[in-house]
N, C-alpha and C positions, 0 to 999 in steps of 0.2 A: 319360438325362441330363435329359430334360424332366420326368420324375416328381420327380427330386431338386429341380429348380428350383421346381416347383409346391409341393412339400412345404415347402421353405424359406420361400417366400412366404406360404403359408397359416399356418405356425407363427409367423412374425413378425407377421402381421396379427392373429391371435388374441392374441398376447402384447401387442401394442399396445393392443388393446381391453381386456384384462383387467387389466393392470398398473396403469394409473392408478386404477382402481376400488379397488385395494387400499389406496392411500394416501388416497383421498377419504373413506372411511368413518370415522365417529367411533367412539370407544370406547363400550362399554356396560357398566354396572355394576348389579348387582342387590343390593337390600337387602330382607331378609325382615321382615315385620311379624308377630312372634310374639306370644304371650300373656305378658306385656305389656311387650315390649321390641322394639327394632329390632336384628336380627342384622346386624352390621357397621354400627352406628349412626354411627360417626365415620370418614368416608372422605376420601381425598385423590384428586382426579381432575384431568385436563388439560382445558383449555377445549374445548368441543365434545362433551364426554362426556354421554351420556344415562344418567340414573339411573332405574331402574325399581324401584319398591317393590311387593312381591308380598305379598298377604294370605295368610299361612300359618297364622294363628291361628284360634281359635274365636270370640274376641270381636271386635266391630266396631272398626275402627281408621281413623285418618286419617294422612296425612302433610301437615303444614301448616307453612309457613315463618312465622317470627316477623315478618318484614318484609312479608308479604302477597304475595310473588312467586308462590306456588302454594298450592293447597288441593285435595286430592284429593276432598274430601267424604267422607262415611262409606262405607267399604267393608265390607260385611257379612262376618262371620266364616264360615269354611268355604267361601267363594266362589272362592278362588284369583284374586280380582280384582287388577288391576294399575293403577298410575298411573305415568306417565313424565314426566320433566322434563329438558330439555337445558340444561346450564350452559355459557354462552358466554363469560362474563366472569370473570376472576380475582377472588377474594374468599372470604369465609367466610360460609356460609349455615347458620344454625341453624334447626332444625325440631323439631316435636313431634307427638304424637298427642293430639288434643283431649280424648277421654275419659280418657286415661291419663298425661297430663303429670305430675300429682302423684305418680304411681307411678314416675316416672323414665324414662318412654318419650320420650326426647329424643335428638337426634343433630345432627351437624354435617357438612356437605359443604364441604370446602376445595378451591377451584379454584386451582391453581397455573399459572403461565405467564408472561405479560408483567408488567412492573413496574406497570402500571395496575391499581388495585384498585377496580373499579366495583361498585356494589351492584345492578346489573341483570343479568338473565339472560333468555334467550329461552325461552319456554315452548312445548313441543310436548306439552302435557298432554292426556292422554286417559285417562279412568277407564273401564276395561273389566272386565267380569266374565266371564272365560273359564274354564269348568270344566276345559278341557284344559290350561290354562297350567301348573299345577303349580309347583314350585320351579324357578326359572331359575338356571342357572350363570352365573358371570361370563363374559362373552364379549367378544371384540374382533374387529371386522370385518377389519382388515388381515391378521392372521396367516393366516386361512383363504383369502382371495383371493390373498394373496401366495404361499402354498404352492401353490395351483392354478396360478398363473402360472409359478412355478419348475418345477413338475412338467411343465407343457406345454413350457417351454423345454428342459428336460432330455430329454423324449421326442423333441423335434425334433432335438436334437443327436445322440442315440442313433440315431435313424432315419437321419440324415445319415451317421453313421459306418458303419452297417450297409449302406446303399445304396452308399456309396463303395467298401467292400470288395468288394461284389458286382460292381461295374463294373470293378474292377482285374483 
């Protein structure tokens, strides 16, 4: 009976630690910079979403907002370099690639949420050139952490049921 109690306490403790993290994480969206267009150029996201632009082309590219909120600087072609920006406030944010704007390499990030439409966003910008980055898939933090928490809770319940049968 003591084992069962310890198992239940441990399961609840781990669930208490992991579950809030599932909801605390923001969403992440990836936009590829190809030659000479943005793949998924026009996206709609929730406040708190981090958009990461990935250099997937051979030509050098930038992601630059028209209103000066962010500028990745030139990211060399073939580098798999990335640039990330977190959008906190609802609004519409237009952006472009400096060398390829005239070729139509433009896009829009629409942030939906509250009724307030502010033109400010919080930058967590970092231009990195990681050879291992490759093309990133769209990811969302909550589903992975939430799945882990649910799996843990389910295994705790299953263990409880198995131990209870063994004690009867």
